[in-house]
C-alpha positions as CSV (number, residue, x, y, z in Angstrom):
1,M,1.2,-2.2,-12.9
2,S,2.1,-3.5,-16.2
3,T,5.6,-5.4,-16.2
4,P,7.9,-3.8,-19.1
5,S,8.5,-6.3,-21.9
6,K,12.4,-5.0,-22.2
7,A,15.2,-7.7,-21.7
8,C,17.0,-8.1,-18.4
9,R,19.3,-5.4,-17.6
10,N,21.7,-8.0,-16.5
11,C,21.6,-11.2,-18.9
12,G,19.4,-10.2,-21.6
13,G,16.8,-12.9,-20.7
14,I,13.4,-12.2,-21.5
15,E,11.5,-14.7,-19.3
16,F,9.8,-12.7,-16.0
17,Y,7.7,-13.5,-13.4
18,A,5.7,-10.6,-11.7
19,G,3.6,-9.9,-8.8
20,E,2.9,-7.6,-5.7
21,C,4.6,-7.7,-2.5
22,A,4.3,-5.5,0.9
23,R,7.8,-5.3,2.5
24,T,8.7,-3.5,5.6
25,I,11.9,-1.5,4.9
26,P,13.5,1.0,7.3
27,I,14.3,3.8,5.0
28,L,11.0,4.6,4.1
29,L,9.7,5.2,7.5
30,L,5.9,4.9,6.3
31,A,3.2,4.4,8.6
32,R,2.4,1.1,6.9
33,P,4.6,-1.6,4.9
34,P,4.7,-0.1,1.3
35,K,3.3,-2.2,-1.4
36,F,5.9,-3.1,-4.2
37,H,5.4,-4.6,-7.9
38,L,8.2,-7.3,-8.2
39,R,9.6,-8.4,-11.6
40,V,12.1,-11.5,-11.4
41,C,14.2,-12.6,-14.2
42,G,13.5,-16.5,-14.8
43,T,17.0,-16.8,-16.5
44,C,19.2,-15.3,-13.8
45,G,17.0,-14.1,-11.0
46,L,17.5,-10.5,-10.8
47,V,15.1,-8.8,-9.0
48,D,13.4,-5.4,-9.8
49,W,11.4,-3.8,-7.2
50,F,9.0,-0.9,-8.1
51,L,6.9,1.2,-5.8
52,T,3.3,1.8,-6.7
53,G,0.4,4.0,-6.3
54,K,0.0,6.0,-3.0
55,D,3.5,4.5,-1.6
56,L,5.1,6.2,-4.6
57,E,3.3,9.4,-3.9
58,K,4.3,9.3,-0.1
59,V,8.2,9.0,-1.1
60,K,7.9,12.1,-3.7
61,K,6.1,14.1,-0.8
62,N,8.5,13.0,1.9
63,F,11.8,12.7,0.2
64,S,14.2,15.3,-1.9
65,S,14.5,14.8,-5.6
66,A,17.8,13.5,-6.4
67,G,17.7,15.6,-9.6
68,A,18.0,14.2,-13.2
């Protein structure tokens, strides 16, 4: 997954660190820990978590849409 090049929504910083992480979170109730793409602001430390690939599809299948 490519990391967006937008400025941090908290501090406006433009230095980011990104990577993948598997994490168990009870609300998802998936058979295995979902894999997340993380983006961390190098200025203020704000963390953005994104579900990727099949894990995102599982959430779409198993949960209701909140609507737009």
